N, C-alpha and C positions, 0 to 999 in steps of 0.2 A: 576928437581925439577921434578917431577913429577904435573901434572895440576890438579887442582880441579873438578869433575865430579856435573856439577850443578844439575839436575835432583836428584841425589842422596844430596847433599848436603842440598836441598828448602825442602827435604820430613826431613833429622834428623831435619832439622828446625820446621819443622811444628807438628813434634810428641812432642817435648821437650814443645814445645808453648800448647799443646793438653794438657800436661800433669801437665804443671806448676800449683801453683794454683795463682790465680786471686787473687787482693787486692779487699777490697770488695768495692766495688760500692757511690761513698758517695752520704751522704742522700741528700734528698730536701732540699734547701737552702727557709728559712724562714726569711731572716734575715728583708722584707719589711713587715714582719707582724704587726700588732697593738697587735693581740691577736686573742685568734682561739677560734670558734665554733666548741666545743664538744657533744651537745647533743639540743637535738629539742621538744617541739618546743624555737626557744630565739628569743629577741630583742635586734638589737644595737642602743645604744643612744650613740655611742663614736664612731669622725672621727676617718676616716684613713680604712686599709687593714687588712681583716678579714678574716682569712683563714680557709679552713681543711686540717686537716693531715691522715684524715682518712674517711673513708665510712662509711654517718649516715643514717640513715631509723627511721620511725616513720609509725603508722595507724591512726595519725589525721584524721578525718572526714569533719573540720570545722574549718576556722582560718587558720593563716599562719603557715611554720617550720620557717621561715628566716621572722622577720620585720625591716627595717632599718625607723630607725625612729629620723634621724638629717641628717644634710647635707653631701657632702662628705666622703660617705663611696662606699669602695668595696668588695663584696665580693667573691674573690679567692679560690674557689675549689680544685685549682690543681690537675685539673683531676678526682679527688674522686668526690662520686654520695652521691645524696641527695634521699631518696625512699623513697616514700608513697603507694608503690602498695599495704599494706597490709591492707588497707583503701578500698578497694575495689573501685567497678566504678560507685559507691555511695556517693564515697567523695566530698567534694565543697571547701576544701582545697588548699592553693594557696602553691606553693614554697616557691617563693620568691617575698615579697610583699613590697611599700612602697607608703604612700601618700602626695600629694602636695610637695615633698623636692626636692632638684637640684643640680644633678651631682652626683646619685648614677651610682654605676656599677656594674656588671653580667658578670664574663668571668669565664675558665676553669671549668666550672661547667656542671655534669653530672644528668639532675634534668629527675626524673623519677614520673609516677602515680599520680599526684597532677591535681586537674580540670583545674587548670592554672600554670603552668612552672615557667613564670617567670610576674608579674601583678603591673609594676610602670604606677599610679593611680595618675589621678586629672590636671587638665587643669593649673595647680597655679603652678605644677613644671615641670624643664627642667634642659637638659643639660646630660642627661643620657646618658649609654654606655654599651650595650648588648654581647659580644663580645667573637669569641668561644669558644660555648654549647654546649653540645649538650644535648636534650629534647626531651624523647623516654616514646610512651606512654602514656603520662598525656589525661584529655580525654574529654575535651574538647576546649581545647586551649593553644597552644607552648607559646607564646610569644608574650603582649600589651603591650605597651610604650606611651604614654601621655610626649607631653612637647615639646614644640620648641627647632631645637637644640643637638637633642636627633637622636644617632648610635646605627642602630643594624647591624652587620658585622661577616660576617663568621658562619653562625650556623647553625647546622643542627638537625631541625625539626620533627621527625620519629614519622611516628605512632600514630597520635592526634585522640583521638574523642574513643567515644563508651560511654557515660556519660548512668546513670541509673537515676541520680540525681531526674530529670523532667524532664517529658513528652511534657515540652511547653518548652526547652533549648535544643534543636536537632542538632544543625549546629555541625560543625566539624572546625575549624580556624586554620592556620599555623601562621601568621602572623600577628599580630593588631597592630596598630599606629595610632594614634593623633597628632595633629598637621604637625610643619613640623624637620621629620624624615625622614633621607634617611636610604633607605635597601640597603645591600651592601655584594652581592658574600653570599647569603646564601640558603641552599637547604632546598627544603620540602617534602619530599617522606612518602606521606601517609597522607590522611588526611582523615577521615570515618566515613558519620551523624548515628545518630543512629537507628538504623532498626524501621521498623512502625513507623515511625511517619513523613516522607516526607520530611525529611532536608538537608539542602545542604551543601553542601563542598563548604570553601574558601581555595587559595592558600595565600594572602598575605586579605586584608580590611585598605586601605585606606582613612582614615578621616582629612578632613581640611589641608592639604597640599601645601601649598607656597614655589615655591622654590625649591622642595626637589628633590631628584634624587631616583632615583629605578631602581639599576645595577645591571648586571651580577649575576641574582638569579636564580635560578633551580626550578620547582615545576613540579610534578610529581606525582602521585595515588591516585587522588580526584576519592572520590565515594561519591557518591549523595544516599537518599534512597529515592524510591518511587517518587513522583513529584517535587520532590527537584533540584537544577541544582548545576555542577561542577562550580565555576569561579576561575579562574587562578589567577588574577590580576584584585581587584573591585578598582577604585578610586571616592571616595565619597565628593564632595566638594572641595575647596582647588583651585591653580589655578598654572600653568607654571612650570607641573612637568614635572622632563625628563627619559622617561620610554628606558632606553638602553640596549642591548645586556642581555636581560632573556630565558630563556629558559621552556619553557613550554607546556608542554604534557599531552592531555586531552582524555578520553575516548569514546570520538565523541558521548555520549551522547546526547539523545534529550535532546535543551535549554543550551548547556555547552556553557560558555564564556570564550576564551583568556583574553582578557585586556580589561572590561568596564569603559569606563570615565563617571561621573554624574558630575565630575569636570571639569572646563577653560583653553581652551588653555594645555591643556595635548598633548605634544610630543611623539612617538611612534618612535622609528627609530633603524635597530638592531637584530630587538625581533625575534625569531623561535619560532614559536608557531604548533603547528601537536595536531592533535584530539580533536581538537572544532568544533562544530556546527557554532558556529559564532566566528571568529578566532579579531574581533577587531569591540567593538560597544560603539560610539562615540567621539573616538579619532582622532590627528589630528596624521596621518601614510603619515609617511615622511620616508617609504623606509625598508617593515618586512617582511621577508620569514615567508607567513600563507599559511600551506596547509591541506586540511583536516583533 
């Protein structure tokens, strides 16, 4: 009995695999969806998980593409896109918005070209989650979440800034939060203040956080305008926040600040900060790698 020639056999099998028609890939499962969002703008007034199964575009210059108008709503885009780029840089429209609701969630969305991508407003709500999204080329703000017990995690906020709506609103903010919100493993890459108005650029602006966690975030590409300032992470008000293992890179511009603490008893440790004129301002430094 002759031996099999292994290399020749492998080549034969590979050729058969390449020439044999493959079965069609299974479609995305939407079994957990309460319903589908198929047009913009839309208002969600029924609890449950509302899904996208295609890219959606609009050109609204004000209002909201998706308004969450009740508690316990999840928007799951299944990695499809919400796009307001056609409205231009003077738009004031929000991508996904809610006011004083509880347990709102946004996940797996690509949100582009809005004044603000995700805006969960109102101090009377909370328990929100914004996770695993891409927020791309929104003109002033990627994500803002009000409400205790909320989490913003694993998002990519890319190329924020450039609004031409008002000369008095000239900053660019990657992620903002109000209340006890945990911010974990987010990437902010590019936040550019509007040209010609001396605006500042913020990676994260955190207000009123009590005992929250700011962990594992990466911030880079901040671009202030004129006499403005680049801020990596700002903690304003609040107390006992843990800021751990974040990586921040600035451009060494005059006055730039890596982590600024106007809140009480903010412990920072294990952070890597480079390219800021001031690495730590007002925080309790328990071991960080800070270089010019």
